[in-house]
C-alpha positions as CSV (number, residue, x, y, z in Angstrom):
1,M,91.2,-125.1,159.9
2,P,95.1,-125.5,158.6
3,Q,97.3,-122.7,158.0
4,S,98.9,-122.2,154.4
5,E,102.4,-122.9,153.9
6,A,103.4,-119.3,154.8
7,G,101.5,-119.1,158.2
8,L,98.9,-117.2,156.9
9,A,95.0,-117.9,157.0
10,P,93.5,-119.8,154.1
11,P,92.3,-117.6,151.1
12,Q,88.9,-118.2,151.8
13,E,89.4,-116.7,155.7
14,T,91.1,-114.0,154.0
15,D,88.5,-112.9,151.6
16,L,85.8,-113.0,154.4
17,D,87.9,-111.0,156.4
18,A,88.0,-108.5,153.6
19,L,84.7,-108.4,153.0
20,T,83.9,-107.8,156.2
21,R,86.3,-104.9,156.9
22,L,84.8,-103.4,153.7
23,A,81.4,-103.9,155.1
24,L,82.6,-102.2,158.5
25,S,84.2,-99.4,156.6
26,A,81.3,-98.5,154.5
27,A,79.1,-98.8,157.7
28,E,81.5,-96.2,159.0
29,R,80.8,-94.0,156.1
30,G,76.9,-94.5,156.2
31,D,77.3,-96.6,152.8
32,W,74.8,-99.2,153.8
33,D,74.2,-100.2,149.8
34,M,77.9,-100.9,149.7
35,A,77.5,-102.9,153.5
36,R,74.7,-104.6,152.1
37,R,76.6,-106.0,148.8
38,C,79.7,-107.1,151.1
39,Y,77.4,-109.0,153.0
40,R,75.6,-110.6,150.2
41,Q,79.1,-111.7,148.6
42,R,80.2,-113.1,151.8
43,E,77.0,-115.5,152.5
44,P,77.6,-118.1,150.2
45,M,81.3,-118.1,151.4
46,L,80.4,-118.6,155.0
47,R,78.0,-121.5,153.9
48,S,80.4,-123.3,151.9
49,Q,83.4,-123.3,154.3
50,Q,84.6,-123.8,157.6
51,M,87.0,-121.5,159.2
52,S,88.9,-121.4,162.4
53,A,87.9,-120.1,165.9
54,A,90.0,-117.2,165.6
55,A,88.5,-116.1,162.3
56,A,85.0,-116.6,163.3
57,R,85.5,-114.1,166.4
58,S,87.1,-111.6,164.4
59,L,84.1,-111.6,161.9
60,L,81.5,-111.8,164.8
61,A,83.5,-108.7,166.3
62,M,83.2,-106.7,163.1
63,D,79.6,-108.0,162.6
64,T,78.8,-106.5,166.0
65,A,80.2,-103.0,165.2
66,V,78.4,-103.2,161.8
67,H,75.3,-104.0,163.7
68,E,75.8,-101.0,166.3
69,R,76.6,-98.5,163.4
70,A,73.0,-99.8,161.9
71,R,71.3,-99.3,165.0
72,A,72.8,-95.7,165.8
73,A,71.9,-94.7,162.2
74,R,68.4,-96.1,162.7
75,A,68.0,-93.9,166.0
76,A,69.5,-90.8,164.0
77,V,67.0,-91.1,161.2
78,A,64.0,-91.9,164.0
79,R,64.9,-88.8,165.5
80,L,65.1,-86.6,162.5
81,L,61.5,-87.9,161.5
82,E,60.3,-86.8,165.2
83,D,61.8,-83.5,164.4
84,L,60.4,-83.0,160.8
85,A,57.0,-84.3,162.3
86,V,57.3,-81.5,165.0
87,T,58.3,-78.8,162.4
88,R,55.5,-79.9,160.0
89,H,53.1,-79.5,162.9
90,A,54.4,-75.9,163.7
91,L,54.1,-75.0,160.2
92,A,50.9,-76.2,160.1
93,Q,49.7,-74.4,163.1
94,F,51.4,-71.1,161.6
95,A,49.5,-71.8,158.3
96,E,46.3,-71.7,160.4
97,T,47.2,-68.3,162.1
98,C,48.0,-66.7,158.4
99,D,45.7,-65.2,155.8
100,G,44.0,-68.1,154.5
101,G,47.3,-70.2,154.8
102,V,49.0,-67.9,152.0
103,V,52.3,-66.4,152.5
104,R,53.5,-63.8,149.7
105,G,51.3,-65.6,147.1
106,R,52.3,-69.4,148.3
107,S,50.5,-72.0,150.1
108,V,52.4,-72.6,153.3
109,D,51.9,-76.4,153.0
110,R,53.9,-76.0,149.7
111,L,56.7,-74.4,151.7
112,V,57.2,-77.4,153.7
């Protein structure tokens, strides 16, 4: 893709780069709604234009980093859900050993 007169990337590539950097920053903060909005904004731009190989490599590297952040976040949530299931099971067993499942007038299942 041709360079602008000042030797900079064309504006569309700059916009794509900015949106992708914003998505990466949002992913690093765990702001997945913002990351999704950036990718949705970027999608029509990618469909309607060509870009240099260097710009494509840069976007791919950032996309890979966002993907890795998302994968790590999903794994962390899965671990938390597993921990929650273990805790709920332990509390359910505790409720069975309590006096009718009541602690200080409150049902144990309501304490979970």
